[in-house]
C-alpha positions as CSV (number, residue, x, y, z in Angstrom):
1,M,99.4,-15.9,11.5
2,K,97.9,-13.9,8.6
3,N,96.8,-17.0,6.7
4,F,94.6,-17.9,9.7
5,R,93.0,-14.9,10.6
6,E,91.7,-14.4,6.9
7,K,90.1,-18.0,7.4
8,N,88.8,-17.1,10.6
9,K,87.2,-13.7,8.6
10,K,86.3,-15.9,6.3
11,G,84.2,-18.7,9.0
12,V,82.8,-16.0,10.4
13,I,81.5,-14.4,6.9
14,I,80.5,-17.8,6.0
15,I,78.5,-18.1,9.3
16,I,77.0,-14.7,9.3
17,A,75.7,-15.1,5.8
18,F,73.8,-18.1,6.2
19,F,72.2,-17.0,9.2
20,T,71.2,-13.5,7.5
21,L,69.8,-16.7,4.5
22,G,67.8,-18.2,8.2
23,I,66.0,-15.1,8.7
24,L,65.9,-14.2,5.1
25,T,64.0,-17.9,4.6
26,L,62.4,-17.0,8.2
27,L,61.0,-13.5,7.0
28,G,60.4,-15.2,3.5
29,F,58.0,-18.2,4.9
30,Y,55.7,-14.7,7.7
31,F,55.4,-13.1,4.3
32,L,54.3,-16.3,1.9
33,S,51.7,-17.3,5.4
34,F,50.6,-13.6,5.6
35,A,50.1,-13.6,2.0
36,L,48.5,-17.0,1.2
37,T,46.4,-16.1,5.0
38,E,45.1,-12.9,2.8
39,F,44.1,-14.5,0.1
40,R,42.3,-17.4,2.1
41,I,40.0,-13.9,3.4
42,S,40.1,-12.2,0.8
43,K,38.5,-15.2,-1.1
44,N,36.2,-16.1,1.2
45,Q,35.2,-12.7,1.6
46,E,34.5,-12.4,-2.0
47,V,32.9,-15.4,-1.7
48,S,30.8,-14.8,1.3
49,T,29.3,-10.8,-0.6
50,R,28.2,-13.5,-3.3
51,A,26.0,-15.2,-1.6
52,Y,24.7,-12.4,0.3
53,Y,23.7,-10.9,-2.9
54,L,22.8,-13.8,-3.9
55,T,19.9,-14.5,-1.0
56,E,19.0,-10.9,-1.4
57,A,18.1,-11.0,-4.9
58,G,16.2,-13.8,-4.1
59,I,13.9,-11.9,-1.3
60,N,13.5,-9.3,-4.5
61,E,12.5,-11.8,-6.8
62,A,9.8,-13.0,-4.3
63,I,8.8,-9.6,-3.6
64,W,8.9,-8.8,-7.7
65,K,6.6,-11.9,-8.4
66,L,4.4,-10.6,-5.4
67,K,3.6,-7.2,-7.2
68,N,3.5,-9.1,-10.5
69,D,3.4,-13.1,-10.3
70,P,-1.0,-13.6,-10.8
71,V,-0.4,-16.9,-9.0
72,W,1.4,-15.2,-6.1
73,K,-0.7,-11.2,-6.0
74,D,-4.0,-13.2,-5.3
75,S,-2.3,-16.4,-3.2
76,F,-0.9,-13.7,-1.1
77,A,-3.8,-11.6,-0.2
78,A,-7.1,-12.9,-2.2
79,E,-10.1,-15.2,-0.1
80,P,-9.8,-18.2,-0.2
81,G,-6.2,-19.7,1.9
82,C,-4.6,-17.0,1.8
83,V,-4.5,-17.5,5.7
84,N,-1.7,-20.2,5.4
85,W,-0.2,-19.8,2.1
86,S,3.0,-20.6,1.5
87,A,5.0,-21.2,-1.9
88,D,8.8,-21.5,-3.0
89,F,11.6,-22.0,-5.7
90,T,14.8,-22.4,-6.2
91,R,17.9,-21.1,-8.1
92,N,21.0,-22.2,-9.5
93,Y,23.9,-20.4,-11.0
94,T,27.8,-20.8,-12.0
95,L,30.0,-20.8,-9.7
96,N,28.7,-23.3,-7.9
97,S,25.7,-20.8,-6.3
98,T,22.4,-21.6,-5.2
99,T,19.4,-19.7,-3.8
100,T,16.5,-21.2,-2.2
101,I,13.6,-18.8,-1.5
102,S,10.2,-19.3,0.3
103,I,7.3,-17.7,1.6
104,Q,5.3,-18.1,4.5
105,N,1.8,-16.3,5.6
106,F,0.6,-15.3,8.5
107,R,-2.3,-14.3,7.6
108,C,-3.9,-13.0,4.5
109,A,-1.2,-9.5,3.0
110,K,0.8,-10.2,5.4
111,G,4.2,-12.7,5.5
112,E,8.0,-14.3,5.8
113,I,9.9,-14.2,3.1
114,A,12.8,-16.6,3.4
115,A,16.2,-17.2,1.5
116,T,19.6,-18.8,2.0
117,S,22.0,-19.3,-0.4
118,T,24.8,-22.3,-0.3
119,V,28.5,-20.9,-2.6
120,K,30.4,-24.2,-2.7
121,M,34.3,-23.6,-2.4
122,A,37.5,-25.7,-3.1
123,G,38.1,-28.8,-1.0
124,N,34.1,-29.4,-0.6
125,K,34.3,-26.2,1.8
126,T,30.9,-24.4,1.5
127,V,29.7,-20.5,2.7
128,Q,26.0,-20.2,3.1
129,R,24.0,-16.8,3.8
130,A,20.2,-17.0,5.2
131,L,17.4,-13.5,4.8
132,K,14.4,-13.5,6.3
133,V,12.3,-10.6,5.9
134,K,8.3,-9.9,7.1
135,V,6.6,-8.0,4.1
136,F,2.5,-7.2,4.4
137,K,0.6,-5.6,1.6
138,A,-1.3,-2.2,3.1
139,L,-5.4,-2.4,3.1
140,G,-6.0,0.1,0.1
141,S,-7.5,2.9,-0.9
142,L,-11.6,3.3,-1.5
143,S,-11.3,6.4,-2.7
144,E,-7.8,6.9,-4.9
145,D,-6.6,8.8,-1.1
146,S,-8.7,11.9,-1.8
147,P,-10.1,13.3,0.8
148,V,-12.4,15.0,-1.1
149,F,-14.6,12.2,-3.4
150,S,-17.3,14.0,-5.4
151,G,-18.9,10.9,-6.9
152,A,-22.0,11.3,-9.6
153,P,-21.0,11.8,-13.2
154,S,-23.9,14.6,-13.3
155,G,-22.6,16.7,-9.8
156,E,-20.0,18.9,-10.1
157,T,-17.5,20.2,-7.3
158,T,-17.7,24.0,-6.7
159,I,-15.0,26.0,-4.6
160,Q,-16.4,29.7,-4.3
161,S,-14.9,32.0,-3.0
162,S,-13.2,29.9,-0.8
163,L,-10.1,28.8,1.3
164,M,-9.5,25.4,1.1
165,N,-6.1,23.1,1.7
166,V,-6.5,19.2,1.5
167,Y,-3.4,17.2,3.2
168,N,-2.0,14.2,2.2
169,G,-4.2,13.3,-0.7
170,N,-5.5,14.2,-3.4
171,I,-9.0,15.5,-4.8
172,F,-11.1,13.4,-7.4
173,S,-14.1,14.5,-9.0
174,N,-16.5,12.3,-11.8
175,N,-17.6,15.4,-13.5
176,N,-15.8,19.0,-13.8
177,L,-14.5,20.7,-10.7
178,N,-15.1,24.7,-10.7
179,I,-12.5,27.3,-8.8
180,K,-14.3,30.4,-8.9
181,L,-15.2,33.6,-7.3
182,G,-11.2,34.4,-5.4
183,S,-10.9,31.0,-4.0
184,I,-7.7,29.4,-2.9
185,V,-7.1,25.9,-3.1
186,N,-4.3,24.3,-2.1
187,V,-3.5,20.3,-2.4
188,Y,-0.9,19.2,-0.5
189,D,1.3,16.1,-1.3
190,N,2.5,13.8,1.8
191,P,6.0,13.8,2.2
192,D,6.4,10.7,4.1
193,T,5.4,8.5,1.3
194,D,6.4,7.4,-2.3
195,A,3.2,7.7,-3.1
196,Q,2.4,11.2,-5.6
197,E,-0.7,13.0,-3.4
198,G,-1.9,16.2,-3.4
199,Q,-2.8,15.9,-7.3
200,V,-6.6,17.2,-8.2
201,L,-8.0,14.1,-10.1
202,N,-10.9,14.8,-12.8
203,V,-12.6,13.1,-15.5
204,Q,-13.9,16.6,-17.2
205,N,-13.0,19.5,-17.1
206,I,-11.0,21.9,-14.0
207,N,-12.0,25.2,-14.5
208,I,-10.2,28.1,-12.8
209,S,-11.5,31.7,-12.5
210,K,-9.8,34.3,-10.5
211,S,-9.0,32.3,-8.7
212,V,-5.4,30.0,-7.5
213,L,-5.4,25.9,-7.4
214,N,-1.5,25.3,-5.7
215,A,-1.5,21.1,-6.0
216,S,1.3,18.9,-7.6
217,S,-0.3,17.3,-10.4
218,T,-3.2,18.1,-12.5
219,C,-5.2,15.3,-14.3
220,A,-8.2,16.2,-16.7
221,K,-9.3,17.0,-19.8
222,N,-8.0,20.5,-20.3
223,C,-5.2,20.7,-18.2
224,C,-2.4,17.6,-17.5
225,T,0.7,17.2,-15.6
226,A,2.1,15.2,-18.5
227,E,5.4,14.0,-16.4
228,I,3.1,13.2,-13.3
229,C,-0.1,12.3,-14.0
230,E,-1.0,9.1,-15.1
231,K,-3.6,9.4,-17.3
232,C,-5.6,12.5,-18.5
233,P,-8.3,12.5,-17.8
234,V,-8.2,9.7,-15.3
235,N,-11.0,7.0,-15.6
236,R,-14.5,7.1,-13.8
237,I,-14.6,5.2,-10.4
238,N,-18.1,4.9,-8.8
239,M,-18.8,6.6,-5.4
240,P,-17.7,3.6,-2.6
241,G,-21.2,2.6,-1.4
242,I,-22.3,2.5,1.5
243,D,-25.3,-0.1,3.5
244,F,-26.9,2.0,5.0
245,D,-30.6,-0.1,5.8
246,S,-30.6,-3.2,4.2
247,E,-31.4,-7.2,5.6
248,E,-27.7,-7.7,5.4
249,P,-25.9,-8.0,9.1
250,G,-23.4,-5.5,8.4
251,S,-26.2,-3.1,7.5
252,Y,-25.9,-0.2,10.2
253,K,-29.5,-0.4,10.5
254,N,-28.9,-3.9,12.0
255,K,-26.2,-2.3,13.5
256,A,-27.7,0.0,15.6
257,Q,-30.5,-2.6,16.5
258,K,-27.8,-5.2,17.6
259,A,-26.7,-2.8,20.1
260,Q,-29.7,-1.8,21.3
261,D,-31.2,-4.9,22.2
262,Q,-27.7,-5.6,23.8
263,G,-28.1,-2.7,25.6
264,Q,-25.0,-0.9,24.3
265,C,-26.0,2.6,23.5
266,G,-26.4,5.5,25.6
267,V,-27.4,9.3,24.4
268,R,-27.3,12.1,27.4
269,G,-28.0,15.4,26.8
270,E,-27.3,17.9,29.7
271,D,-27.9,21.7,29.6
272,F,-25.2,24.5,29.1
273,L,-24.5,24.6,33.0
274,G,-23.8,20.6,32.6
275,N,-27.4,19.2,34.5
276,L,-27.9,15.6,33.1
277,I,-32.0,16.3,31.1
278,V,-32.4,13.1,29.3
279,S,-30.9,10.0,28.4
280,S,-31.8,7.0,26.4
281,D,-30.1,3.5,25.9
282,K,-31.3,3.2,22.2
283,C,-29.4,3.5,19.4
284,I,-32.6,3.7,16.7
285,F,-34.6,7.2,17.1
286,T,-37.5,8.7,15.0
287,E,-36.9,12.3,13.4
288,N,-39.3,13.6,16.2
289,E,-37.5,11.4,18.7
290,F,-33.6,13.1,18.0
291,E,-35.7,16.5,17.7
292,N,-37.1,16.4,21.1
293,F,-33.7,15.2,22.1
294,L,-32.2,18.3,20.6
295,W,-35.4,20.1,22.3
296,D,-35.1,19.0,26.1
297,I,-31.2,20.1,26.5
298,G,-32.3,24.1,25.5
299,K,-29.8,26.6,24.6
300,K,-26.4,25.9,24.5
301,G,-27.3,22.6,26.3
302,T,-25.0,19.5,24.2
303,L,-26.3,15.9,23.0
304,F,-24.0,13.3,23.8
305,L,-24.1,10.7,21.5
306,E,-21.9,8.5,23.7
307,Y,-19.7,5.1,22.4
308,K,-19.4,3.3,26.0
309,T,-21.5,2.8,28.8
310,N,-21.4,0.4,31.5
311,G,-18.6,-0.8,29.6
312,Q,-19.9,-1.8,26.6
313,V,-19.4,-0.7,23.5
314,S,-21.6,1.2,20.8
315,S,-20.2,3.8,18.2
316,V,-23.6,3.3,15.9
317,Y,-26.7,6.0,16.0
318,Y,-29.5,5.5,13.9
319,V,-31.9,7.9,12.9
320,I,-35.2,7.1,10.7
321,G,-36.0,10.1,9.3
322,G,-34.0,13.8,8.9
323,I,-31.7,15.9,11.2
324,D,-31.4,19.5,12.1
325,L,-29.4,20.9,14.5
326,K,-30.5,24.5,15.3
327,G,-31.5,27.2,18.0
328,E,-28.0,27.2,19.4
329,R,-26.7,23.6,20.9
330,G,-24.8,21.1,20.3
331,I,-24.3,17.2,19.0
332,E,-20.8,15.3,20.2
333,I,-20.6,11.8,18.2
334,N,-18.6,9.2,20.3
335,G,-18.2,7.1,16.6
336,V,-21.0,7.3,13.5
337,L,-24.4,9.1,13.0
338,I,-26.1,7.8,10.4
339,A,-29.8,9.6,9.0
340,E,-31.6,8.2,6.4
341,E,-33.2,12.0,4.5
342,T,-31.2,15.4,4.6
343,I,-28.9,16.2,7.8
344,N,-29.1,20.1,8.2
345,I,-26.2,21.5,10.6
346,G,-26.8,25.4,11.4
347,E,-29.3,26.4,8.1
348,K,-30.9,28.0,10.8
349,S,-30.5,30.5,13.9
350,K,-33.7,30.4,15.7
351,W,-35.7,27.1,16.5
352,A,-38.9,29.0,19.1
353,G,-37.7,32.1,20.4
354,D,-33.8,29.7,20.7
355,S,-31.7,31.5,18.6
356,G,-27.6,31.4,18.1
357,L,-24.6,29.4,17.0
358,N,-24.4,26.1,17.0
359,Q,-21.3,23.1,17.4
360,L,-20.7,20.0,15.5
361,T,-17.8,17.4,17.1
362,I,-17.0,13.7,15.9
363,I,-14.6,11.5,17.5
364,D,-13.0,8.6,16.4
365,P,-13.5,6.0,19.3
366,G,-10.5,4.3,18.0
367,Q,-9.1,1.7,15.3
368,G,-11.7,-0.7,13.9
369,I,-14.3,1.2,15.2
370,A,-16.6,3.0,12.4
371,S,-17.1,7.1,13.1
372,G,-18.7,10.6,10.6
373,L,-21.6,11.5,10.4
374,L,-23.7,9.3,6.7
375,T,-26.5,10.0,5.7
376,K,-29.1,8.7,2.5
377,G,-30.4,12.3,1.3
378,K,-28.5,15.2,1.8
379,M,-26.2,17.9,3.6
380,N,-26.1,20.8,4.4
381,F,-23.7,22.8,6.5
382,G,-24.9,26.3,7.4
383,A,-24.0,30.2,8.3
384,H,-24.3,29.1,12.2
385,T,-22.9,25.7,11.9
386,C,-20.7,26.8,14.5
387,F,-19.1,29.3,17.2
388,E,-15.6,28.0,18.0
389,E,-13.3,25.5,15.8
390,V,-15.4,22.5,14.2
391,N,-12.7,19.2,15.0
392,I,-14.1,16.3,13.1
393,S,-12.5,13.0,13.3
394,G,-14.5,10.7,10.7
395,L,-16.2,10.2,7.0
396,I,-18.9,13.1,6.3
397,Y,-20.9,11.2,3.9
398,S,-23.9,12.3,1.3
399,L,-25.5,9.8,-0.9
400,D,-27.0,13.1,-2.4
401,E,-25.4,16.8,-2.2
402,M,-23.2,18.3,0.3
403,R,-22.7,22.1,0.6
404,L,-20.7,23.9,2.9
405,V,-22.1,27.8,3.1
406,S,-20.7,30.4,5.2
407,I,-19.7,28.6,8.6
408,P,-17.7,31.1,10.4
409,C,-15.3,29.6,12.4
410,V,-12.6,26.6,10.8
411,F,-13.3,23.6,9.4
412,N,-11.5,21.0,10.3
413,V,-11.8,17.3,8.4
414,E,-9.5,14.4,9.5
415,G,-11.2,11.2,7.3
416,G,-12.8,12.2,4.2
417,I,-15.6,13.4,3.1
418,I,-17.8,11.7,0.1
419,A,-20.9,13.3,-1.5
420,R,-22.8,12.9,-5.0
421,K,-21.8,16.8,-5.4
422,F,-20.1,18.7,-2.9
423,S,-20.2,22.4,-2.9
424,L,-18.0,25.1,-1.2
425,T,-19.0,28.7,-1.4
426,S,-18.0,31.6,1.3
427,V,-15.8,29.4,3.5
428,Q,-12.9,32.1,3.9
429,S,-11.9,30.9,7.8
430,G,-11.0,27.6,6.3
431,L,-11.6,24.2,5.1
432,N,-9.1,22.0,6.4
433,I,-8.9,18.2,5.2
434,Y,-6.3,15.4,6.8
435,L,-6.6,12.4,4.9
436,N,-7.2,9.4,6.7
437,N,-7.8,6.5,4.6
438,D,-8.8,3.6,7.6
439,I,-11.3,6.5,8.7
440,I,-12.5,5.9,5.7
441,R,-12.2,2.5,5.2
442,E,-14.2,1.5,8.8
443,G,-16.6,5.0,7.6
444,I,-17.3,3.2,4.4
445,W,-17.7,-0.8,5.9
446,G,-18.9,0.5,9.4
447,G,-16.0,-1.3,11.4
448,P,-12.2,-3.1,10.2
449,E,-14.2,-5.7,7.1
450,P,-16.3,-5.5,4.6
451,P,-19.3,-6.1,5.2
452,G,-20.8,-9.5,3.4
453,E,-18.7,-11.2,1.2
454,E,-16.6,-8.0,-0.1
455,K,-13.3,-8.7,0.2
456,P,-11.2,-5.9,1.4
457,P,-9.1,-3.8,-1.1
458,Y,-5.3,-4.3,-1.0
459,S,-2.6,-1.9,-2.1
460,Q,-0.4,-3.2,-5.1
461,V,3.1,-1.8,-3.1
462,V,4.1,-4.7,-0.9
463,V,6.6,-3.4,2.9
464,V,9.2,-4.9,4.0
465,E,8.6,-4.8,8.3
466,H,11.3,-6.0,9.3
467,W,15.0,-7.3,7.8
468,E,17.0,-9.5,9.6
469,E,20.3,-11.9,8.7
470,S,21.8,-15.1,9.8
471,Y,24.6,-17.0,8.8
């Protein structure tokens, strides 16, 4: 009996042992299968990540070529042929990896880069990743991102007894910059861009006497913020030219004549009660005709240069001669007003018995449309310029000297000021200038594109507009 029991015990132990061994074997197979699955997942993830970064590297190489490869740079942005330009190349790597990169332009300086990477695995399996990126080059600056630009080697920029604030841009002068007699000049960087603004860029010297200049850098012969300035002093840059009255269709005078011929002009003059006093369907005036409009509207009247007339668009008004705003009158320009000779705004208070402060307003009609006040001669803003804050959204341009003296109100300019020679005197209320390269370009070109055969400048920066990933 005892032996039978011992045999039974041994039989149970053997059964339990086999059962346990079976469970352990199953667990072993499970953990082995789990480990193999994890290994395959890890390997796939590793290969997928490699494919992604190879694809990203291909995109970055294409962007580098757009910035640095002469053939790609010209083909991407330069006429003719850039509109439908395309290119592609392939990179073969070790570990059985290949990347194919292509670019297709939608228009000049705007296109889409596509990159696809393939990595081969064991068992003839492959992993593929694809990326698409839309890129473009923005239109470049005509004034070195400087809303204050003094263009002549013989014309100095002088600021005395004044407050001037420059936002999101630089000050550029082809000669000396003189800041004196208790002036404060602040030049502010634009925090929303990667470029370094807030600079004072001079071909000659920066001379400061009993005044304050706050800027991110000063780049001139006699003072140089070496870690920021690309060059001290900076190279001379020609003053951007305007086609005032050539025979070309894109000249301002011809634009005004075309608008006048097509009935697209509209001038309206109101007295101080809002009554309509004068009107005209012309865009081109003699000096006497324009002066008569200002006289007829009377003291406290306003002359409106309209942008829309009967649904037609005109923003160009041209005076053959000069302009003199005086005698407590106002001009509102919806677009651009051009004069062939000197423009005086508030230089005089009296006009045949009428006297007082005047008012100038310039409104930008919208993208691609020129706005501003332009002259082939001098431009002077005097002590009788305004009775309330001046707001100008446009280009202020003088092919000769520009002077702002004793302006009694805050003077705001969105766009830029470009002149052969620039001076600011006793403007304590403040001149505030906000860089807008679009407005500057439109004012110089007369619209969204350069006139004639001139090609638009593009920024060297390639901007990524949209990044799309696909498998």
